[in-house]
Legacy VTK file of the C-alpha trace (Angstrom):
# vtk DataFile Version 3.0
C-alpha trace
ASCII
DATASET POLYDATA
POINTS 223 float
49.539 91.011 13.660
49.144 91.688 9.846
50.233 89.179 7.273
50.898 85.440 7.656
53.495 84.251 10.036
53.763 80.764 8.444
53.982 81.861 4.860
57.775 81.642 3.954
57.223 81.751 0.185
57.918 84.749 -1.912
54.341 85.842 -1.771
53.503 89.055 -3.696
57.094 90.114 -4.309
56.048 91.691 -7.467
54.660 94.573 -5.408
58.022 94.834 -3.579
59.828 95.400 -6.831
57.325 97.880 -7.986
58.829 101.338 -8.655
55.942 102.895 -6.777
57.013 100.840 -3.628
60.568 102.230 -3.974
59.321 105.766 -4.199
57.120 105.238 -1.148
60.139 103.915 0.800
62.256 106.913 -0.238
59.511 109.321 0.971
59.220 107.283 4.165
62.915 107.283 4.798
63.305 111.045 4.358
60.186 111.871 6.458
61.297 109.641 9.321
64.837 110.788 9.407
63.613 114.472 9.534
61.338 113.614 12.324
64.176 111.838 14.196
66.193 115.154 14.186
63.100 117.202 15.209
62.210 114.888 17.993
65.607 114.239 19.386
66.150 118.051 19.836
62.562 118.318 21.296
63.233 115.491 23.695
66.223 117.341 25.103
64.392 120.705 25.273
61.377 119.201 26.926
63.187 116.585 29.091
60.930 113.818 27.723
61.708 110.118 27.793
58.751 109.200 25.597
59.818 111.800 22.865
63.386 110.473 23.088
62.030 106.894 22.589
59.934 107.962 19.715
62.787 109.872 18.158
65.018 106.743 18.289
62.073 104.847 16.795
62.055 107.288 13.913
65.833 106.667 13.426
65.310 102.843 13.610
62.675 103.180 10.874
64.921 105.321 8.746
67.359 102.478 8.806
64.681 99.977 8.191
63.638 101.771 5.006
67.174 102.140 3.849
67.912 98.365 4.205
64.561 97.522 2.548
65.513 99.712 -0.438
68.908 97.836 -0.587
67.476 94.395 -0.675
64.463 95.022 -2.892
64.592 92.576 -5.815
67.044 90.220 -4.192
66.425 86.632 -3.463
64.305 85.659 -0.496
67.414 84.571 1.489
68.883 88.125 1.250
65.660 89.791 2.317
65.155 87.304 5.213
68.579 88.048 6.535
68.035 91.704 6.293
64.822 91.189 8.233
66.735 89.343 10.946
69.072 92.266 11.327
66.143 94.745 11.506
64.326 92.532 14.062
67.402 92.334 16.246
67.799 96.100 15.918
64.144 96.690 16.925
64.701 94.391 19.938
67.802 96.153 21.064
66.114 99.493 20.765
63.172 98.306 22.840
65.466 96.933 25.569
67.462 100.172 25.629
64.359 102.270 26.110
63.028 100.108 28.950
66.345 100.396 30.759
66.400 104.090 30.207
62.916 104.529 31.516
63.770 102.541 34.677
66.653 104.930 35.223
64.600 107.926 34.695
62.038 106.603 37.195
64.755 106.695 39.812
66.335 110.004 38.891
64.365 112.627 36.761
61.883 115.394 36.740
58.566 116.019 35.075
58.878 116.803 31.314
57.463 119.818 29.481
53.959 118.772 28.604
53.455 121.482 25.907
56.549 120.402 23.990
55.519 116.741 24.300
52.024 117.413 22.919
53.044 119.722 20.097
55.689 117.402 18.728
53.590 114.314 19.159
50.799 115.861 16.924
53.359 116.747 14.251
54.902 113.191 14.475
51.450 111.665 14.289
50.563 113.441 11.097
53.871 112.316 9.453
53.367 108.701 10.558
49.754 108.420 9.517
50.852 109.769 6.047
53.462 107.231 5.789
51.362 104.348 7.069
48.612 105.341 4.637
51.189 105.023 1.750
52.521 101.707 3.002
49.161 100.094 3.763
48.760 98.415 0.346
52.255 96.722 0.873
51.447 95.379 4.372
51.252 91.736 3.396
53.910 89.344 2.086
57.438 88.428 3.183
59.189 89.463 6.473
60.789 92.398 4.828
57.474 94.125 3.900
55.860 93.082 7.206
58.686 94.728 9.151
58.145 97.847 7.347
54.448 97.942 7.849
54.885 97.070 11.593
57.176 99.931 12.077
54.769 102.390 10.509
51.796 101.040 12.461
53.717 101.121 15.855
54.932 104.717 15.184
51.319 105.924 14.710
50.237 104.104 17.903
53.333 105.484 19.774
52.479 109.133 18.825
48.916 108.915 20.117
50.439 107.472 23.297
52.908 110.359 23.693
49.856 112.659 23.215
48.096 110.990 26.129
51.212 111.131 28.141
51.501 114.844 27.600
47.941 115.261 28.815
48.802 113.063 31.868
52.007 115.168 32.698
50.050 118.407 32.311
47.248 117.204 34.655
49.416 115.511 37.239
52.709 117.355 37.079
54.304 113.950 37.346
56.945 112.242 35.150
55.216 108.843 35.276
52.860 109.188 32.300
55.917 110.069 30.240
57.876 106.936 31.479
54.954 104.722 31.109
54.437 105.744 27.439
58.240 105.226 26.769
57.815 101.641 28.112
54.736 101.018 25.932
56.600 102.173 22.782
59.579 99.892 23.736
57.182 96.855 24.277
55.564 97.548 20.836
59.025 97.262 19.234
59.850 94.099 21.093
56.660 92.469 19.992
57.148 93.562 16.349
60.800 92.432 16.494
59.877 88.878 17.767
57.161 88.676 14.941
59.719 89.718 12.205
62.438 87.437 13.529
60.076 84.397 13.576
58.954 84.970 10.058
62.504 85.634 8.791
63.727 82.475 10.400
60.887 80.444 8.719
61.827 82.039 5.382
65.509 81.125 5.758
64.446 77.468 6.191
62.075 77.604 3.348
62.776 75.467 0.184
62.493 78.739 -1.863
65.199 80.580 0.296
67.926 79.760 -2.121
65.933 80.803 -5.231
66.751 83.359 -7.934
66.338 87.033 -7.373
62.805 88.424 -8.034
62.352 88.143 -11.791
59.959 91.062 -11.804
62.766 93.451 -10.641
63.995 95.623 -13.422
66.340 98.566 -13.730
63.412 100.941 -13.729
62.583 99.710 -10.207
65.767 101.368 -8.979
64.548 104.862 -9.788
63.604 106.568 -6.484
LINES 1 224
223 0 1 2 3 4 5 6 7 8 9 10 11 12 13 14 15 16 17 18 19 20 21 22 23 24 25 26 27 28 29 30 31 32 33 34 35 36 37 38 39 40 41 42 43 44 45 46 47 48 49 50 51 52 53 54 55 56 57 58 59 60 61 62 63 64 65 66 67 68 69 70 71 72 73 74 75 76 77 78 79 80 81 82 83 84 85 86 87 88 89 90 91 92 93 94 95 96 97 98 99 100 101 102 103 104 105 106 107 108 109 110 111 112 113 114 115 116 117 118 119 120 121 122 123 124 125 126 127 128 129 130 131 132 133 134 135 136 137 138 139 140 141 142 143 144 145 146 147 148 149 150 151 152 153 154 155 156 157 158 159 160 161 162 163 164 165 166 167 168 169 170 171 172 173 174 175 176 177 178 179 180 181 182 183 184 185 186 187 188 189 190 191 192 193 194 195 196 197 198 199 200 201 202 203 204 205 206 207 208 209 210 211 212 213 214 215 216 217 218 219 220 221 222
């Protein structure tokens, strides 16, 4: 896992309040929400559980970026509480996907491999671009780490969907699709636990009741 799980202090928060960081978050938010719409439609057309899982992941990330934009510049307590909410949301999403995959294992047909592969390549390109922009901000408090973990997991998930598409094409079975959906869910559960642990540590930190980030200025609010 990137970052330090036992560092509750307001490490590197100057970067969080940087106008560049906010612009990157706005770009990431718009890109993820657009891909959510694309993938949720494609998941229905292609009857793919892994695409549906990835679409919901895009939606979860959009909410993640929106919350992060809202708490930028606030005190560590506010950012940690936002991270707890995001961590709980990521865990809920992962649990729902695993449940849906189990249901589809009992009832369901093989998805359309060509739709899965095409959309997965497009999603991977978007996620790699977003992850590259966010890489410089990957260390620090739970809020920033949750952002980086989401971006990293998305790129890994898209590669997995591409492999699932190849598996579905080769075997004509739905199992590769369901397996990848479960992997995406497991990644979210793992990241959720990491973020929740770090946010809880921050809430119990002596610095948690400190003043808002002094480096935050009105110019940082410009998207």
